N, C-alpha and C positions, 0 to 999 in steps of 0.2 A: 504494500500500500504506500501511498505518497501522502506526506503531510506538508501542506503549504501554511506558512506562518507569516503574519504581518506583525512587525515590531516597530514600536515608537522609537525613532532614532535618538531622541533626547533622553528618554528614561530607560530605554532598552526593555520595556515591558511588552509582553505579548498582548496584542489587542484583538487579533482575530486568528482563527485556526480552521483549516479545512482538511478533512481526511478523505482521501479518494481511494476506493478499493473496489475491484482489483485495478492494478496499474498495468496498462499495456502501452508503453511509450512508442512513439511520441504521442502525446495526448494534449487536448485543449481542456483546461480546467478553469473554472471561474471561482473566485473567492468573493463573496458578496455579503449583503446585510445579514443573512441568516447565520453567517460564520463569526460575527462579532461577539466577543466575550461579554457576558452579562454586565450591564451597567456602564458600558463604554459608549462614547459618542465620537465618531471619527471625522476628521477633517485634515486636510494638508497632505503630507507625503509620508510614506512608510517604507521601511526595509522589507524586502520580500525574500524569504528563505524557504528552500525546499529540502526535505529529508525523506529518504525511503525508510520504511519501518517494517522489519520482518517479524518482530516479536510482540508488538503491541505496547512497548515501552519506548516512547518517542525519543527520549534523550539518553537511553542506555545503548551503548555501542554493541552492535552485533556484526560479526564479519559479513561482508558483502553489502552493507548499507552504504549509500552514497549521499552526497551533500552538494548543494549549490546555493549561491546567494548573489543577488544583484549588488554591484559595488556602491551604488548610491540610492538614496530613497526615491520612490516612485510616487507621483501624485495619484490620489484616488481618482477613479474614473478613467484611467488609462485603459484603452480598449484591448490592447494586445501587447504582451511582454513575453519575450523568449527567455526562459530560465533554463540553464543547462546544469544538470547535476553531474559535475565532472571531478569531484574530489571524494576520496574515501571519507566516510563519516568518522570523526574522532571524538564526538561528544559535545554537548552544550549548544546553545543558540548560535554561537559564532565559531563552531567547529573546533573547539578546544575543550579540554576537560576543565570545567569550572569548579 
């Protein structure tokens, strides 16, 4: 499965999360209003992170999981973004063991 995560670039807080399963890449996936974490109001730009998840524990590293992140925040409402998962997943939101 694939987990898409929107992160506030200032606070590093996860503000939205979308889990897509099964994953058959390449695939077009939308992250939208239904994926916003409870109590959040979103505006502005956010970091987009993608992680494959084989065992149901998003931030626990399992061999074979991969990671990708856009280098800069993306404004909400952007219609199409290409996110490439091209790194082995090492853990944490920013692909390092936190």
